[in-house]
Backbone bond lengths (Angstrom), bond angles and torsions (degrees), N, CA, C in turn:
res aa  C-N    CA-C-N  psi(-1)  N-CA   C-N-CA  omega(-1)  CA-C   N-CA-C  phi
1 M - - - 1.465 - - 1.503 109.59 -
2 S 1.291 117.85 131.13 1.449 120.51 -179.59 1.502 108.47 -85.94
3 M 1.325 119.55 168.12 1.441 124.16 -178.65 1.535 111.06 -65.21
4 I 1.318 116.42 -33.25 1.477 116.96 179.03 1.489 111.37 -67.03
5 Q 1.289 119.35 -40.30 1.473 123.64 178.84 1.576 109.58 -66.38
6 A 1.359 117.08 -36.00 1.475 120.23 -176.84 1.565 108.91 -66.13
7 H 1.326 116.44 -30.72 1.476 119.00 -175.96 1.531 110.18 -82.10
8 K 1.256 120.28 -4.16 1.467 120.55 -177.82 1.508 114.27 -88.74
9 S 1.377 117.99 -3.29 1.497 118.33 -176.51 1.555 105.50 -75.31
10 P 1.341 116.68 149.51 1.471 119.83 179.15 1.504 114.43 -62.07
11 A 1.314 116.63 -30.66 1.492 116.51 177.85 1.485 114.21 -71.72
12 A 1.311 113.47 -38.76 1.540 118.32 179.05 1.542 106.69 -68.65
13 K 1.260 119.96 -36.77 1.478 122.18 178.98 1.514 111.35 -66.16
14 M 1.364 118.01 -42.55 1.483 118.05 176.44 1.524 113.58 -69.33
15 L 1.309 117.22 -32.56 1.427 120.25 176.38 1.563 110.98 -64.08
16 R 1.343 115.71 -42.49 1.429 118.70 176.52 1.533 112.27 -62.71
17 K 1.292 118.56 -37.93 1.445 124.96 176.96 1.526 111.22 -63.80
18 V 1.285 116.65 -46.48 1.477 121.46 -179.88 1.543 109.62 -65.02
19 S 1.300 116.64 -40.83 1.475 120.87 178.98 1.532 109.40 -62.71
20 A 1.332 119.31 -45.77 1.450 124.60 176.28 1.528 113.53 -60.52
21 W 1.375 114.65 -41.42 1.477 118.97 177.64 1.517 108.84 -64.36
22 R 1.331 121.59 -40.67 1.423 122.07 -177.82 1.543 109.86 -65.24
23 K 1.292 117.80 -29.09 1.509 122.05 175.42 1.493 112.09 -77.22
24 G 1.341 120.78 -7.49 1.423 123.85 -179.69 1.465 116.59 94.96
25 K 1.328 116.31 12.26 1.470 121.70 -179.06 1.551 109.42 -77.23
26 N 1.323 115.80 155.14 1.452 120.24 176.81 1.548 107.45 -85.54
27 V 1.379 114.04 110.85 1.468 120.44 -174.19 1.545 108.79 -115.00
28 K 1.307 113.34 138.87 1.539 117.95 174.47 1.519 107.80 -107.14
29 V 1.355 115.03 139.98 1.488 118.40 179.70 1.548 104.40 -131.80
30 T 1.328 115.28 130.15 1.467 122.06 177.68 1.527 104.32 -100.86
31 V 1.353 113.16 126.41 1.494 119.91 177.49 1.485 109.99 -133.69
32 P 1.350 118.70 156.31 1.429 122.61 175.49 1.544 108.48 -64.48
33 N 1.345 114.81 143.79 1.428 118.44 -175.80 1.489 115.89 -64.51
34 W 1.337 116.14 -25.18 1.469 120.32 -177.59 1.500 111.31 -77.08
35 K 1.322 120.49 -12.15 1.488 123.34 -174.91 1.588 109.28 -88.03
36 L 1.306 119.60 -6.39 1.430 122.45 -175.18 1.544 113.87 -82.74
37 T 1.277 117.04 147.03 1.453 121.39 173.84 1.531 106.55 -76.40
38 E 1.314 116.41 166.90 1.461 119.25 -179.37 1.522 111.13 -64.09
39 A 1.272 119.00 -31.81 1.477 122.53 -179.12 1.538 108.76 -68.97
40 Q 1.343 118.38 -31.20 1.435 121.50 -177.52 1.542 110.68 -93.69
41 A 1.300 119.15 -23.07 1.451 123.52 -174.39 1.550 109.94 -62.72
42 K 1.309 114.00 131.22 1.485 118.44 175.17 1.528 104.42 -102.97
43 K 1.293 114.06 147.20 1.422 121.59 -176.47 1.545 107.96 -73.29
44 T 1.336 114.43 85.90 1.458 119.33 -175.39 1.536 108.86 -146.39
45 N 1.271 116.32 159.30 1.446 121.10 175.51 1.495 112.28 -107.46
46 Q 1.314 119.63 15.79 1.404 126.31 176.00 1.443 114.21 -68.86
47 Q 1.353 122.12 143.40 1.418 124.02 178.15 1.518 113.15 -70.43
48 F 1.367 116.79 -39.15 1.476 119.36 179.44 1.575 105.52 -125.95
49 V 1.330 113.31 146.93 1.442 120.43 174.74 1.521 108.57 -123.47
50 T 1.343 115.69 151.67 1.501 121.79 177.48 1.480 107.44 -108.79
51 L 1.379 115.50 127.00 1.413 124.86 -179.72 1.521 108.98 -118.03
52 T 1.301 116.79 153.10 1.466 118.79 173.54 1.564 105.88 -82.09
53 G 1.302 116.93 163.00 1.445 121.96 175.11 1.553 112.75 -55.34
54 Y 1.271 114.40 -38.09 1.484 120.02 -178.39 1.520 110.18 -66.22
55 E 1.329 118.74 -41.97 1.454 122.53 176.74 1.530 111.41 -66.91
56 M 1.304 117.11 -36.06 1.480 121.96 -175.88 1.515 112.90 -75.58
57 W 1.408 114.38 -50.91 1.447 119.71 -169.83 1.576 112.51 -116.61
58 G 1.319 117.71 -6.83 1.444 120.43 -178.47 1.508 113.33 91.48
59 D 1.306 117.57 -163.33 1.401 124.78 179.91 1.530 110.32 -73.71
60 P 1.333 119.81 127.14 1.485 120.43 -178.96 1.518 112.36 -76.18
61 N 1.334 117.60 -21.29 1.466 122.62 176.52 1.481 111.08 -124.79
62 P 1.355 120.07 77.00 1.448 121.44 -178.32 1.477 110.98 -67.31
63 K 1.328 116.68 147.82 1.436 124.88 177.40 1.574 106.63 -66.42
64 Q 1.306 115.75 130.88 1.454 119.84 -178.94 1.600 105.46 -93.54
65 T 1.346 114.49 136.99 1.463 119.12 174.68 1.471 109.67 -89.24
66 K 1.336 114.56 153.51 1.493 117.01 177.72 1.552 109.04 -82.91
67 N 1.323 114.62 135.71 1.438 120.72 175.25 1.515 109.38 -92.42
68 K 1.250 115.98 130.33 1.513 118.24 -178.57 1.498 110.22 -94.94
């Protein structure tokens, strides 16, 4: 299997997207509409919806609070 074919698996594709999201890149993720939580669900009858990485996983670099 060549390197190009290895990168085509869905798991490898999602890992690349998560890695890019952690670096602060603007990532788009397409998911089935039924897998969304109520907070994420858009009022739509579409089978798949596209979300940004921020909508899907939140802020990649959350602000840390100081512990006293």
